[in-house]
MARDREN-905683 format. One line per 3 residues: their letters; for each residue z, y, x of C-alpha. Coordinates in steps of 0.5 Angstrom, whole numbers, plus 500, padded with zeros to 3 digits. Example, Ala and Ser with C-alpha at 12.3 -4.5 7.8 and 13.67 -1.06 7.14 Angstrom:
BEGIN
as	516/491/525 | 514/498/527;
END
This chain:
BEGIN
xxx	505/518/458 | 505/525/454 | 509/525/448;
xxx	505/525/441 | 504/532/440 | 497/534/440;
xxx	495/539/446 | 490/544/443 | 487/550/446;
xxx	491/554/442 | 498/551/444 | 499/556/450;
xxx	495/561/454 | 492/560/461 | 498/561/466;
xxx	495/560/473 | 498/565/477 | 495/570/481;
xxx	498/567/487 | 495/560/486 | 488/563/484;
xxx	487/569/489 | 493/567/494 | 492/564/501;
xxx	490/556/501 | 496/552/502 | 497/547/508;
xxx	496/540/507 | 503/539/509 | 505/544/503;
xxx	500/541/498 | 503/534/500 | 510/536/499;
xxx	509/540/493 | 506/534/489 | 511/529/491;
xxx	517/534/489 | 513/534/482 | 512/527/482;
xxx	517/523/477 | 518/515/476 | 515/513/470;
xxx	519/510/465 | 519/502/463 | 519/496/466;
xxx	517/488/465 | 519/481/468 | 514/478/471;
xxx	513/471/474 | 514/472/481 | 507/469/483;
xxx	504/475/479 | 508/480/483 | 503/482/488;
xxx	502/489/489 | 507/491/483 | 513/495/485;
xxx	520/492/484 | 524/496/479 | 531/493/481;
xxx	534/490/487 | 533/482/488 | 540/479/489;
xxx	540/472/492 | 543/466/488 | 543/462/494;
xxx	545/461/501 | 539/461/506 | 539/456/509;
xxx	542/452/503 | 545/447/509 | 545/446/516;
xxx	538/443/518 | 534/441/524 | 530/447/527;
xxx	526/441/530 | 523/434/530 | 528/430/535;
xxx	535/427/534 | 541/429/531 | 547/427/535;
xxx	554/429/538 | 553/432/544 | 560/429/547;
xxx	557/422/545 | 551/423/550 | 555/426/555;
xxx	560/420/555 | 554/415/556 | 548/415/561;
xxx	544/419/557 | 542/413/552 | 544/412/545;
xxx	543/407/539 | 539/410/533 | 543/409/527;
xxx	538/412/521 | 532/416/520 | 532/423/516;
xxx	526/426/514 | 525/433/510 | 527/432/503;
xxx	532/427/505 | 540/426/506 | 542/422/511;
xxx	549/419/511 | 555/421/516 | 553/420/523;
xxx	556/413/526 | 560/415/532 | 556/414/539;
xxx	549/414/535 | 544/418/534 | 539/420/528;
xxx	532/421/528 | 531/427/524 | 525/432/522;
xxx	524/439/522 | 528/442/515 | 532/435/514;
xxx	539/436/513 | 543/435/519 | 548/429/518;
xxx	555/430/518 | 558/429/524 | 552/431/528;
xxx	553/438/532 | 546/438/536 | 539/437/535;
xxx	535/435/541 | 528/436/541 | 523/430/541;
xxx	519/432/547 | 525/431/552 | 527/424/549;
xxx	524/417/550 | 525/412/545 | 528/406/548;
xxx	529/399/545 | 533/401/539 | 535/407/541;
xxx	533/414/545 | 534/416/552 | 535/424/553;
xxx	532/426/559 | 535/433/560 | 541/437/560;
xxx	543/439/553 | 547/445/550 | 552/443/544;
xxx	549/446/537 | 542/447/539 | 536/447/535;
xxx	541/447/528 | 539/452/523 | 546/454/520;
xxx	548/454/512 | 547/462/510 | 545/464/517;
xxx	539/468/514 | 543/471/508 | 549/469/503;
xxx	549/468/496 | 550/475/493 | 546/478/498;
xxx	541/484/496 | 535/481/498 | 530/486/496;
xxx	531/493/495 | 528/497/488 | 522/501/490;
xxx	518/497/494 | 511/495/493 | 511/487/493;
xxx	507/484/499 | 506/477/500 | 512/477/505;
xxx	516/479/499 | 514/474/494 | 515/469/499;
xxx	522/471/500 | 524/472/493 | 521/465/492;
xxx	525/462/498 | 532/464/494 | 530/461/487;
xxx	527/468/484 | 523/465/478 | 522/472/475;
xxx	522/479/478 | 523/486/474 | 518/491/476;
xxx	515/497/474 | 510/497/468 | 503/499/471;
xxx	502/506/471 | 496/509/466 | 491/513/469;
xxx	486/516/465 | 480/518/470 | 474/522/468;
xxx	468/525/471 | 464/532/470 | 457/533/471;
xxx	451/533/466 | 447/531/473 | 451/524/473;
xxx	447/517/470 | 450/510/471 | 447/505/475;
xxx	442/501/471 | 439/507/467 | 433/511/469;
xxx	434/517/473 | 431/524/471 | 430/530/474;
xxx	436/533/478 | 440/527/476 | 444/522/481;
xxx	448/516/480 | 455/516/478 | 458/513/484;
xxx	465/517/483 | 466/513/477 | 466/507/481;
xxx	470/510/487 | 475/513/483 | 476/506/479;
xxx	477/502/485 | 482/506/488 | 486/506/482;
xxx	485/498/482 | 487/498/489 | 494/501/487;
xxx	495/497/482 | 494/502/476 | 491/501/469;
xxx	485/505/470 | 483/508/463 | 476/510/464;
xxx	474/516/460 | 467/516/462 | 463/523/464;
xxx	465/530/461 | 459/534/459 | 458/541/463;
xxx	461/545/457 | 468/548/456 | 470/545/449;
xxx	468/538/451 | 472/539/457 | 478/541/454;
xxx	477/536/448 | 476/530/453 | 482/533/458;
xxx	487/533/452 | 485/526/449 | 486/524/456;
xxx	493/527/457 | 495/523/450 | 494/516/453;
xxx	496/516/460 | 501/518/465 | 496/521/469;
xxx	490/525/469 | 485/525/474 | 478/528/474;
xxx	472/529/479 | 468/535/479 | 469/542/475;
xxx	475/545/479 | 471/550/483 | 469/557/481;
xxx	462/556/479 | 460/558/472 | 459/550/470;
xxx	466/548/473 | 470/548/467 | 475/543/468;
xxx	480/548/472 | 479/553/466 | 480/548/461;
xxx	487/545/464 | 489/553/465 | 488/553/457;
xxx	491/547/456 | 497/547/460 | 498/550/467;
xxx	496/549/475 | 501/549/480 | 496/548/486;
xxx	489/550/487 | 486/551/494 | 488/547/500;
xxx	486/549/507 | 482/543/509 | 475/540/509;
xxx	473/537/505 | 477/538/499 | 479/545/499;
xxx	478/546/491 | 483/541/490 | 487/542/484;
xxx	494/540/481 | 498/542/475 | 500/539/468;
xxx	496/538/461 | 502/539/456 | 507/534/460;
xxx	502/530/463 | 500/531/471 | 493/533/472;
xxx	490/532/479 | 483/535/480 | 478/533/486;
xxx	472/536/488 | 465/532/486 | 463/530/492;
xxx	465/523/493 | 467/524/500 | 472/530/498;
xxx	474/525/492 | 476/520/497 | 479/524/502;
xxx	484/528/497 | 485/522/493 | 488/518/500;
xxx	492/524/502 | 495/527/496 | 493/523/490;
xxx	495/516/493 | 503/518/495 | 503/522/488;
xxx	501/515/484 | 506/511/489 | 512/516/487;
xxx	510/515/480 | 510/508/480 | 517/508/483;
xxx	515/507/490 | 522/509/494 | 519/511/501;
xxx	512/514/498 | 510/519/503 | 503/522/506;
xxx	500/517/512 | 502/517/519 | 497/518/524;
xxx	496/514/530 | 494/518/537 | 488/515/540;
xxx	483/518/545 | 477/521/543 | 470/518/544;
xxx	467/525/542 | 466/532/544 | 468/538/540;
xxx	466/544/543 | 466/549/538 | 473/550/534;
xxx	473/549/527 | 476/554/522 | 480/550/518;
xxx	483/543/518 | 478/538/518 | 478/530/516;
xxx	472/527/519 | 470/520/518 | 471/516/524;
xxx	472/509/527 | 475/505/533 | 471/503/538;
xxx	473/498/544 | 470/499/551 | 467/493/553;
xxx	470/493/560 | 477/496/559 | 478/494/552;
xxx	481/501/551 | 480/504/544 | 477/511/543;
xxx	476/514/536 | 468/516/535 | 466/520/529;
xxx	460/520/524 | 454/524/526 | 454/528/519;
xxx	460/532/516 | 457/532/509 | 462/531/504;
xxx	456/528/500 | 455/522/505 | 458/517/502;
xxx	455/512/507 | 460/515/512 | 465/512/509;
xxx	462/505/510 | 461/506/517 | 468/509/518;
xxx	474/505/518 | 479/511/518 | 479/519/518;
xxx	480/523/525 | 484/529/524 | 481/535/527;
xxx	486/542/527 | 483/549/527 | 482/553/533;
xxx	481/547/538 | 476/544/542 | 476/537/544;
xxx	474/533/550 | 473/526/552 | 480/522/552;
xxx	484/528/549 | 489/525/544 | 487/525/537;
xxx	490/524/530 | 487/517/527 | 488/515/520;
xxx	486/508/519 | 483/506/512 | 488/500/512;
xxx	494/505/511 | 490/510/506 | 488/505/501;
xxx	491/498/500 | 486/492/501 | 482/496/506;
xx	480/493/513 | 482/496/519;
END
């Protein structure tokens, strides 16, 4: 979070260099690398009950305090015995005890078998568990109708990990599988990074909240809901500062206030060069911009800089542009700030195109797309939305990913194209 010194419009002069304002737009890779290099992990952590750790980022390694398994146990329902005893008999052994999961048997009487169930401790003296499917209960014993190998179907103590072993590395975002493993080694609590505080605000006099009447030229503020949901999906604490009036002083005051209470400031709209775009010049006045334009569509006027010490990310106002730039740039930047060790841009899947592009594009385009399965062959192909409008929010509900189209290329049916599934771009999305 920013320090306690108030940021005002007079604290510093605009520092946006001519290379940022007038130079060649950065490539997507250059912009991604610049943002990740500038991201700093937040200070502060907290102990949470393991049950509440889903989606949080582990702040210190988890060390197991126990062997896993904690004892030799049966991998199957069946019969525990000495392989040599069975080989010395005609395949029949008397059953001397019954051991269910959660129970401990007595040492195995030589020449006998123990009825045993999955997870139950193997009794002392037994070296093999025979699965019940090849066994036939007979009189007061059991007949084994198959050849066996000594040692089979026993999970040995510590075969998965030993006490003192590092179970989970710091810097992972905790999923259900991590919490299950933490519980398996007896971790009642986990130390995680505190939640990242992100201030979000939208620029535009035309914006109205749902439930209010629309005036002439007004639209509902979908970006506010989109921003907040994206942040919540990443486990952030969203500080919703509402709508900024399209006025320079109000914009500067709102951004300065946001920087004082958040670890990161996100704004939608106002980052282009129009007369009513006040966010970009306000950030210049309060701090500096390091990045302004990216050679991509949608989302070319994407901005990154700092307000005082607080990082700032500005997305275009059209909802699809906001979504795409958030997924490609803000998401890995936020992950790095949260302490995620391997935060990185998304990796595409290469799949055959189910569409034709006969006219090459001038810059890299991220179009809304979805996978379609051929009814006869089951072969997946990438279909793209009929419109490339960055205002078409419905395209994001039709799609389940983005297709990356490089500049200067044509595409024919079956050509390999790069597909970025929403499931990788946004936690909780359906593939």
